[in-house]
N, C-alpha and C positions, 0 to 999 in steps of 0.2 A: 528438377534438373537431373540430372540420369548421373550417375558417378561412372565414368571406367574403371577397366578396371586396374590399370597400375595407382587410379584415386583409392578402389574401396582395396589393397593391397599397401597401398599405404594406410589409412582408416583401421585395419588390423594390426596392426604395427604397435599401430599408438593406442589402439584397444585391449590391448592385451596385459599389462597390467592392472587394468583400475577394474576398482572392485565394482560391486554392480548394486547402483544408489539408487534403482525401481524396484520395487517391489511388487508385481501381480498375483495375488492372490486369488480367494475363494468368489469372488463381484466382481475377477474378471478385470473388464479395464473400464475401470470408475472414470465420475470428473474428477474426482479430486488422486485420480492417478494421473490423471491428465494434466491437470493444473503442476503436480506435483512436477512430473517429468518438463513440463516450456520451462519452466522456473530453471530447475539444475541443467537443462542442457542451454536454455537463456547463453547460460552464464560458461560451460567448458562443452560447446557446439558436438566432444565426441559424454557418450556414456551407455551403460553397461546397466542394459533390465535383465531381472531375475524372472521365473514361471514360478508361485508354488505347488508343492506337490497337490491343494486341492480346488488347482484350478482345472476352473471348465474348459479350457482354449489348450492347446501346444504352446509352446512357443513364438514355434512362427505362427500363425495366425494372432498373438495378442502386437507380436510385433509391428503386423500388418498395421492391424487395429491401431495401434496408440501412434503408428509413425502419419495417418493417413489425417488423425486425427491434430495430427504435430507442424503439419507440412516438413516432415523429415527422411528422413532417407535409410531400410535400415543395410546397413551396414552385413552382419549373418549373423548366423544362428546355431547356433553349436550346443545341444542339450536341450536342457532348459533358461540357456541365457544366449542373448540376442544385444547387436552392439547397434544404435541409434544414431546418423550424423546430419545435423541444420543448421547452417553459417547465423552465424549469434546479429543479434539490431543490433544491439549495445559497441561504443568504445573504448567502453573503460575493458574490454574484455583483449587479452592475445589470441587472434585469428590462431585457427588456422592452413599454412601455406598448403596445398592439396595441387599434384604435379604436373602438369597438363602437355599433351602429345601432338 
């Protein structure tokens, strides 16, 4: 599912006030990080990740690796932070209504 420019703009605006909930450290993208990110993105659909200084990868590489393992989309990468989006499969979650072009 590729996001359109309008949808990316919408998701970037929604992600702006969020705090990073997933931190990637010196062990890079481990199974525990993927598990934590999967649980979090399933509850929220939109998460912000932070790559710590000691990590062996930069934010762009880490975001792409995490997105590939989660089946998510990278919305944006700025500095050491990245925003990921994936529609939740749960019914008890308030879904983000994406704009359509």
